[in-house]
mmCIF file of the N, C-alpha and C atoms, coordinates in Angstrom:
data_MODEL
# 
_entry.id   MODEL 
# 
loop_
_atom_site.group_PDB 
_atom_site.id 
_atom_site.type_symbol 
_atom_site.label_atom_id 
_atom_site.label_alt_id 
_atom_site.label_comp_id 
_atom_site.label_asym_id 
_atom_site.label_entity_id 
_atom_site.label_seq_id 
_atom_site.pdbx_PDB_ins_code 
_atom_site.Cartn_x 
_atom_site.Cartn_y 
_atom_site.Cartn_z 
_atom_site.occupancy 
_atom_site.B_iso_or_equiv 
_atom_site.pdbx_formal_charge 
_atom_site.auth_seq_id 
_atom_site.auth_comp_id 
_atom_site.auth_asym_id 
_atom_site.auth_atom_id 
_atom_site.pdbx_PDB_model_num 
ATOM 1   N N  . MET A 1 1  ? 8.969   6.794   1.249   1.00 0.00 ? 1  MET A N  1 
ATOM 2   C CA . MET A 1 1  ? 8.808   5.530   0.518   1.00 0.00 ? 1  MET A CA 1 
ATOM 3   C C  . MET A 1 1  ? 10.125  4.742   0.429   1.00 0.00 ? 1  MET A C  1 
ATOM 4   N N  . PRO A 1 2  ? 11.269  5.343   0.062   1.00 0.00 ? 2  PRO A N  1 
ATOM 5   C CA . PRO A 1 2  ? 12.507  4.546   0.034   1.00 0.00 ? 2  PRO A CA 1 
ATOM 6   C C  . PRO A 1 2  ? 13.020  4.183   1.418   1.00 0.00 ? 2  PRO A C  1 
ATOM 7   N N  . GLN A 1 3  ? 12.560  4.883   2.474   1.00 0.00 ? 3  GLN A N  1 
ATOM 8   C CA . GLN A 1 3  ? 13.049  4.552   3.812   1.00 0.00 ? 3  GLN A CA 1 
ATOM 9   C C  . GLN A 1 3  ? 12.319  3.357   4.424   1.00 0.00 ? 3  GLN A C  1 
ATOM 10  N N  . MET A 1 4  ? 11.403  2.737   3.691   1.00 0.00 ? 4  MET A N  1 
ATOM 11  C CA . MET A 1 4  ? 10.638  1.630   4.249   1.00 0.00 ? 4  MET A CA 1 
ATOM 12  C C  . MET A 1 4  ? 11.523  0.409   4.438   1.00 0.00 ? 4  MET A C  1 
ATOM 13  N N  . ALA A 1 5  ? 11.146  -0.431  5.385   1.00 0.00 ? 5  ALA A N  1 
ATOM 14  C CA . ALA A 1 5  ? 11.910  -1.649  5.651   1.00 0.00 ? 5  ALA A CA 1 
ATOM 15  C C  . ALA A 1 5  ? 11.610  -2.690  4.574   1.00 0.00 ? 5  ALA A C  1 
ATOM 16  N N  . PRO A 1 6  ? 12.525  -3.634  4.332   1.00 0.00 ? 6  PRO A N  1 
ATOM 17  C CA . PRO A 1 6  ? 12.268  -4.675  3.323   1.00 0.00 ? 6  PRO A CA 1 
ATOM 18  C C  . PRO A 1 6  ? 11.080  -5.569  3.672   1.00 0.00 ? 6  PRO A C  1 
ATOM 19  N N  . ILE A 1 7  ? 10.794  -5.705  4.980   1.00 0.00 ? 7  ILE A N  1 
ATOM 20  C CA . ILE A 1 7  ? 9.662   -6.560  5.372   1.00 0.00 ? 7  ILE A CA 1 
ATOM 21  C C  . ILE A 1 7  ? 8.350   -5.943  4.895   1.00 0.00 ? 7  ILE A C  1 
ATOM 22  N N  . SER A 1 8  ? 8.266   -4.619  4.906   1.00 0.00 ? 8  SER A N  1 
ATOM 23  C CA . SER A 1 8  ? 7.041   -3.979  4.430   1.00 0.00 ? 8  SER A CA 1 
ATOM 24  C C  . SER A 1 8  ? 6.893   -4.152  2.920   1.00 0.00 ? 8  SER A C  1 
ATOM 25  N N  . TRP A 1 9  ? 8.004   -4.091  2.176   1.00 0.00 ? 9  TRP A N  1 
ATOM 26  C CA . TRP A 1 9  ? 7.932   -4.349  0.738   1.00 0.00 ? 9  TRP A CA 1 
ATOM 27  C C  . TRP A 1 9  ? 7.497   -5.789  0.489   1.00 0.00 ? 9  TRP A C  1 
ATOM 28  N N  . LEU A 1 10 ? 8.012   -6.720  1.302   1.00 0.00 ? 10 LEU A N  1 
ATOM 29  C CA . LEU A 1 10 ? 7.643   -8.128  1.140   1.00 0.00 ? 10 LEU A CA 1 
ATOM 30  C C  . LEU A 1 10 ? 6.162   -8.327  1.450   1.00 0.00 ? 10 LEU A C  1 
ATOM 31  N N  . SER A 1 11 ? 5.665   -7.659  2.495   1.00 0.00 ? 11 SER A N  1 
ATOM 32  C CA . SER A 1 11 ? 4.244   -7.807  2.831   1.00 0.00 ? 11 SER A CA 1 
ATOM 33  C C  . SER A 1 11 ? 3.363   -7.192  1.748   1.00 0.00 ? 11 SER A C  1 
ATOM 34  N N  . LEU A 1 12 ? 3.790   -6.054  1.183   1.00 0.00 ? 12 LEU A N  1 
ATOM 35  C CA . LEU A 1 12 ? 3.019   -5.460  0.086   1.00 0.00 ? 12 LEU A CA 1 
ATOM 36  C C  . LEU A 1 12 ? 2.996   -6.386  -1.122  1.00 0.00 ? 12 LEU A C  1 
ATOM 37  N N  . PHE A 1 13 ? 4.130   -7.015  -1.430  1.00 0.00 ? 13 PHE A N  1 
ATOM 38  C CA . PHE A 1 13 ? 4.182   -7.932  -2.558  1.00 0.00 ? 13 PHE A CA 1 
ATOM 39  C C  . PHE A 1 13 ? 3.307   -9.159  -2.311  1.00 0.00 ? 13 PHE A C  1 
ATOM 40  N N  . ILE A 1 14 ? 3.314   -9.671  -1.067  1.00 0.00 ? 14 ILE A N  1 
ATOM 41  C CA . ILE A 1 14 ? 2.494   -10.845 -0.748  1.00 0.00 ? 14 ILE A CA 1 
ATOM 42  C C  . ILE A 1 14 ? 1.010   -10.488 -0.841  1.00 0.00 ? 14 ILE A C  1 
ATOM 43  N N  . ILE A 1 15 ? 0.628   -9.329  -0.318  1.00 0.00 ? 15 ILE A N  1 
ATOM 44  C CA . ILE A 1 15 ? -0.782  -8.924  -0.376  1.00 0.00 ? 15 ILE A CA 1 
ATOM 45  C C  . ILE A 1 15 ? -1.218  -8.725  -1.820  1.00 0.00 ? 15 ILE A C  1 
ATOM 46  N N  . PHE A 1 16 ? -0.360  -8.103  -2.640  1.00 0.00 ? 16 PHE A N  1 
ATOM 47  C CA . PHE A 1 16 ? -0.704  -7.875  -4.039  1.00 0.00 ? 16 PHE A CA 1 
ATOM 48  C C  . PHE A 1 16 ? -0.828  -9.195  -4.795  1.00 0.00 ? 16 PHE A C  1 
ATOM 49  N N  . SER A 1 17 ? 0.093   -10.143 -4.526  1.00 0.00 ? 17 SER A N  1 
ATOM 50  C CA . SER A 1 17 ? 0.038   -11.427 -5.231  1.00 0.00 ? 17 SER A CA 1 
ATOM 51  C C  . SER A 1 17 ? -1.187  -12.228 -4.802  1.00 0.00 ? 17 SER A C  1 
ATOM 52  N N  . ILE A 1 18 ? -1.553  -12.166 -3.520  1.00 0.00 ? 18 ILE A N  1 
ATOM 53  C CA . ILE A 1 18 ? -2.732  -12.902 -3.049  1.00 0.00 ? 18 ILE A CA 1 
ATOM 54  C C  . ILE A 1 18 ? -3.999  -12.321 -3.674  1.00 0.00 ? 18 ILE A C  1 
ATOM 55  N N  . THR A 1 19 ? -4.101  -10.998 -3.724  1.00 0.00 ? 19 THR A N  1 
ATOM 56  C CA . THR A 1 19 ? -5.289  -10.397 -4.333  1.00 0.00 ? 19 THR A CA 1 
ATOM 57  C C  . THR A 1 19 ? -5.345  -10.692 -5.829  1.00 0.00 ? 19 THR A C  1 
ATOM 58  N N  . PHE A 1 20 ? -4.176  -10.712 -6.490  1.00 0.00 ? 20 PHE A N  1 
ATOM 59  C CA . PHE A 1 20 ? -4.148  -11.033 -7.914  1.00 0.00 ? 20 PHE A CA 1 
ATOM 60  C C  . PHE A 1 20 ? -4.578  -12.480 -8.158  1.00 0.00 ? 20 PHE A C  1 
ATOM 61  N N  . MET A 1 21 ? -4.124  -13.410 -7.298  1.00 0.00 ? 21 MET A N  1 
ATOM 62  C CA . MET A 1 21 ? -4.521  -14.816 -7.444  1.00 0.00 ? 21 MET A CA 1 
ATOM 63  C C  . MET A 1 21 ? -6.011  -14.988 -7.163  1.00 0.00 ? 21 MET A C  1 
ATOM 64  N N  . ILE A 1 22 ? -6.533  -14.289 -6.165  1.00 0.00 ? 22 ILE A N  1 
ATOM 65  C CA . ILE A 1 22 ? -7.967  -14.391 -5.862  1.00 0.00 ? 22 ILE A CA 1 
ATOM 66  C C  . ILE A 1 22 ? -8.793  -13.842 -7.019  1.00 0.00 ? 22 ILE A C  1 
ATOM 67  N N  . PHE A 1 23 ? -8.331  -12.734 -7.627  1.00 0.00 ? 23 PHE A N  1 
ATOM 68  C CA . PHE A 1 23 ? -9.045  -12.162 -8.765  1.00 0.00 ? 23 PHE A CA 1 
ATOM 69  C C  . PHE A 1 23 ? -9.048  -13.131 -9.938  1.00 0.00 ? 23 PHE A C  1 
ATOM 70  N N  . ASN A 1 24 ? -7.905  -13.795 -10.194 1.00 0.00 ? 24 ASN A N  1 
ATOM 71  C CA . ASN A 1 24 ? -7.845  -14.759 -11.285 1.00 0.00 ? 24 ASN A CA 1 
ATOM 72  C C  . ASN A 1 24 ? -8.714  -15.975 -10.987 1.00 0.00 ? 24 ASN A C  1 
ATOM 73  N N  . MET A 1 25 ? -8.735  -16.437 -9.727  1.00 0.00 ? 25 MET A N  1 
ATOM 74  C CA . MET A 1 25 ? -9.581  -17.582 -9.370  1.00 0.00 ? 25 MET A CA 1 
ATOM 75  C C  . MET A 1 25 ? -11.055 -17.235 -9.548  1.00 0.00 ? 25 MET A C  1 
ATOM 76  N N  . MET A 1 26 ? -11.450 -16.017 -9.157  1.00 0.00 ? 26 MET A N  1 
ATOM 77  C CA . MET A 1 26 ? -12.849 -15.615 -9.322  1.00 0.00 ? 26 MET A CA 1 
ATOM 78  C C  . MET A 1 26 ? -13.230 -15.586 -10.800 1.00 0.00 ? 26 MET A C  1 
ATOM 79  N N  . ASN A 1 27 ? -12.341 -15.058 -11.642 1.00 0.00 ? 27 ASN A N  1 
ATOM 80  C CA . ASN A 1 27 ? -12.638 -15.021 -13.072 1.00 0.00 ? 27 ASN A CA 1 
ATOM 81  C C  . ASN A 1 27 ? -12.679 -16.430 -13.653 1.00 0.00 ? 27 ASN A C  1 
ATOM 82  N N  . TYR A 1 28 ? -11.755 -17.301 -13.210 1.00 0.00 ? 28 TYR A N  1 
ATOM 83  C CA . TYR A 1 28 ? -11.706 -18.661 -13.756 1.00 0.00 ? 28 TYR A CA 1 
ATOM 84  C C  . TYR A 1 28 ? -12.954 -19.443 -13.367 1.00 0.00 ? 28 TYR A C  1 
ATOM 85  N N  . TYR A 1 29 ? -13.320 -19.398 -12.082 1.00 0.00 ? 29 TYR A N  1 
ATOM 86  C CA . TYR A 1 29 ? -14.452 -20.201 -11.639 1.00 0.00 ? 29 TYR A CA 1 
ATOM 87  C C  . TYR A 1 29 ? -15.791 -19.582 -12.022 1.00 0.00 ? 29 TYR A C  1 
ATOM 88  N N  . SER A 1 30 ? -15.819 -18.311 -12.404 1.00 0.00 ? 30 SER A N  1 
ATOM 89  C CA . SER A 1 30 ? -17.093 -17.725 -12.824 1.00 0.00 ? 30 SER A CA 1 
ATOM 90  C C  . SER A 1 30 ? -17.344 -17.959 -14.316 1.00 0.00 ? 30 SER A C  1 
ATOM 91  N N  . PHE A 1 31 ? -16.261 -18.054 -15.123 1.00 0.00 ? 31 PHE A N  1 
ATOM 92  C CA . PHE A 1 31 ? -16.444 -18.216 -16.567 1.00 0.00 ? 31 PHE A CA 1 
ATOM 93  C C  . PHE A 1 31 ? -16.262 -19.659 -17.026 1.00 0.00 ? 31 PHE A C  1 
ATOM 94  N N  . ASN A 1 32 ? -15.318 -20.421 -16.461 1.00 0.00 ? 32 ASN A N  1 
ATOM 95  C CA . ASN A 1 32 ? -14.971 -21.721 -17.026 1.00 0.00 ? 32 ASN A CA 1 
ATOM 96  C C  . ASN A 1 32 ? -16.042 -22.795 -16.798 1.00 0.00 ? 32 ASN A C  1 
ATOM 97  N N  . PRO A 1 33 ? -16.560 -23.042 -15.583 1.00 0.00 ? 33 PRO A N  1 
ATOM 98  C CA . PRO A 1 33 ? -17.489 -24.165 -15.415 1.00 0.00 ? 33 PRO A CA 1 
ATOM 99  C C  . PRO A 1 33 ? -18.836 -23.941 -16.094 1.00 0.00 ? 33 PRO A C  1 
ATOM 100 N N  . SER A 1 34 ? -19.218 -22.707 -16.368 1.00 0.00 ? 34 SER A N  1 
ATOM 101 C CA . SER A 1 34 ? -20.513 -22.470 -16.995 1.00 0.00 ? 34 SER A CA 1 
ATOM 102 C C  . SER A 1 34 ? -20.490 -22.832 -18.483 1.00 0.00 ? 34 SER A C  1 
ATOM 103 N N  . MET A 1 35 ? -19.315 -22.847 -19.106 1.00 0.00 ? 35 MET A N  1 
ATOM 104 C CA . MET A 1 35 ? -19.239 -23.136 -20.535 1.00 0.00 ? 35 MET A CA 1 
ATOM 105 C C  . MET A 1 35 ? -19.563 -24.598 -20.861 1.00 0.00 ? 35 MET A C  1 
ATOM 106 N N  . PRO A 1 36 ? -18.914 -25.601 -20.211 1.00 0.00 ? 36 PRO A N  1 
ATOM 107 C CA . PRO A 1 36 ? -19.242 -26.995 -20.581 1.00 0.00 ? 36 PRO A CA 1 
ATOM 108 C C  . PRO A 1 36 ? -20.684 -27.362 -20.250 1.00 0.00 ? 36 PRO A C  1 
ATOM 109 N N  . LYS A 1 37 ? -21.245 -26.808 -19.179 1.00 0.00 ? 37 LYS A N  1 
ATOM 110 C CA . LYS A 1 37 ? -22.633 -27.113 -18.836 1.00 0.00 ? 37 LYS A CA 1 
ATOM 111 C C  . LYS A 1 37 ? -23.575 -26.622 -19.932 1.00 0.00 ? 37 LYS A C  1 
ATOM 112 N N  . SER A 1 38 ? -23.366 -25.414 -20.412 1.00 0.00 ? 38 SER A N  1 
ATOM 113 C CA . SER A 1 38 ? -24.238 -24.888 -21.458 1.00 0.00 ? 38 SER A CA 1 
ATOM 114 C C  . SER A 1 38 ? -24.040 -25.666 -22.756 1.00 0.00 ? 38 SER A C  1 
ATOM 115 N N  . ASN A 1 39 ? -22.795 -26.096 -23.020 1.00 0.00 ? 39 ASN A N  1 
ATOM 116 C CA . ASN A 1 39 ? -22.552 -26.872 -24.230 1.00 0.00 ? 39 ASN A CA 1 
ATOM 117 C C  . ASN A 1 39 ? -23.218 -28.243 -24.133 1.00 0.00 ? 39 ASN A C  1 
ATOM 118 N N  . LEU A 1 40 ? -23.175 -28.862 -22.943 1.00 0.00 ? 40 LEU A N  1 
ATOM 119 C CA . LEU A 1 40 ? -23.817 -30.162 -22.781 1.00 0.00 ? 40 LEU A CA 1 
ATOM 120 C C  . LEU A 1 40 ? -25.332 -30.018 -22.911 1.00 0.00 ? 40 LEU A C  1 
ATOM 121 N N  . ILE A 1 41 ? -25.885 -28.956 -22.347 1.00 0.00 ? 41 ILE A N  1 
ATOM 122 C CA . ILE A 1 41 ? -27.335 -28.755 -22.430 1.00 0.00 ? 41 ILE A CA 1 
ATOM 123 C C  . ILE A 1 41 ? -27.745 -28.510 -23.882 1.00 0.00 ? 41 ILE A C  1 
ATOM 124 N N  . ASN A 1 42 ? -26.933 -27.769 -24.621 1.00 0.00 ? 42 ASN A N  1 
ATOM 125 C CA . ASN A 1 42 ? -27.278 -27.501 -26.013 1.00 0.00 ? 42 ASN A CA 1 
ATOM 126 C C  . ASN A 1 42 ? -27.110 -28.747 -26.880 1.00 0.00 ? 42 ASN A C  1 
ATOM 127 N N  . LYS A 1 43 ? -26.124 -29.599 -26.548 1.00 0.00 ? 43 LYS A N  1 
ATOM 128 C CA . LYS A 1 43 ? -25.898 -30.793 -27.373 1.00 0.00 ? 43 LYS A CA 1 
ATOM 129 C C  . LYS A 1 43 ? -27.012 -31.813 -27.178 1.00 0.00 ? 43 LYS A C  1 
ATOM 130 N N  . THR A 1 44 ? -27.471 -31.993 -25.926 1.00 0.00 ? 44 THR A N  1 
ATOM 131 C CA . THR A 1 44 ? -28.464 -33.040 -25.683 1.00 0.00 ? 44 THR A CA 1 
ATOM 132 C C  . THR A 1 44 ? -29.831 -32.566 -26.126 1.00 0.00 ? 44 THR A C  1 
# 
């Protein structure tokens, strides 16, 4: 593990950050847009 090249650490960090951003986007777009629609339907 410590003998790895810095490029492999950089690629691991990039892959981890991309998966973390995709996970946050999935949570945001699955929970956020459904709330105002339900509130508008309940208000009208």
